C-alpha positions in Angstrom: 26.4 -9.9 -14.4 25.0 -11.5 -10.8 23.7 -9.2 -7.8 25.5 -9.5 -5.5 23.1 -10.9 -2.4 23.2 -11.2 1.3 24.5 -15.1 1.9 22.0 -15.1 4.5 18.8 -14.1 3.0 19.5 -13.1 -0.3 18.8 -9.3 -0.2 20.3 -7.5 -2.9 22.9 -5.1 -2.5 21.7 -2.7 -4.5 18.6 -2.2 -2.6 20.8 -1.8 0.7 22.9 0.8 -0.6 19.9 2.6 -1.9 18.1 2.6 1.6 21.6 3.5 3.2 21.5 6.9 0.9 17.9 7.3 1.1 17.4 6.8 4.9 20.0 5.7 7.4 22.4 8.1 6.0 19.4 10.8 7.1 19.3 8.9 10.2 19.6 12.3 12.6 16.9 14.3 10.7 14.2 11.5 10.2 14.5 10.4 13.6 16.9 13.1 16.0 15.6 11.4 19.3 16.3 7.9 18.4 12.6 7.1 19.2 11.0 5.4 15.9 10.8 2.1 15.6 13.3 1.1 12.7 11.9 -1.9 11.7 8.8 0.1 10.7 10.5 2.5 8.9 12.2 0.4 7.0 9.3 -1.4 6.0 7.5 1.7 4.9 10.4 2.4 2.9 10.2 -1.2 1.1 6.8 -0.7 0.5 6.9 2.8 -1.0 9.5 1.5 -3.5 6.9 -1.4 -4.7 8.0 -4.1 -3.1 5.2 -6.8 -2.1 4.3 -7.1 2.1 6.4 -10.5 1.9 9.8 -9.1 0.4 9.3 -5.8 2.5 9.2 -7.9 5.4 11.9 -9.7 4.2 14.2 -6.6 3.4 13.1 -5.0 6.7 14.2 -8.5 8.6 17.3 -8.0 6.5 18.3 -4.5 7.3 17.6 -5.0 11.2 19.5 -8.7 11.3 22.4 -8.8 8.6 23.5 -4.9 8.5 24.7 -2.2 10.7 22.0 0.1 9.4 19.0 -1.0 11.2 
């Protein structure tokens, strides 16, 4: 079975869904005043998930520009 991917950047939707559940879904608890840089938060999350630096930046750009999560 093929993985579903963003047609613009190729990020797998399963990674996006996991980010949504673990981070974006808890935005009010993580950043109640909306004061943090969410690109940096996304980047840190991706690195903690063992993505390479390049993959993590690509993922953070995907979340920011291709979804409503960032």
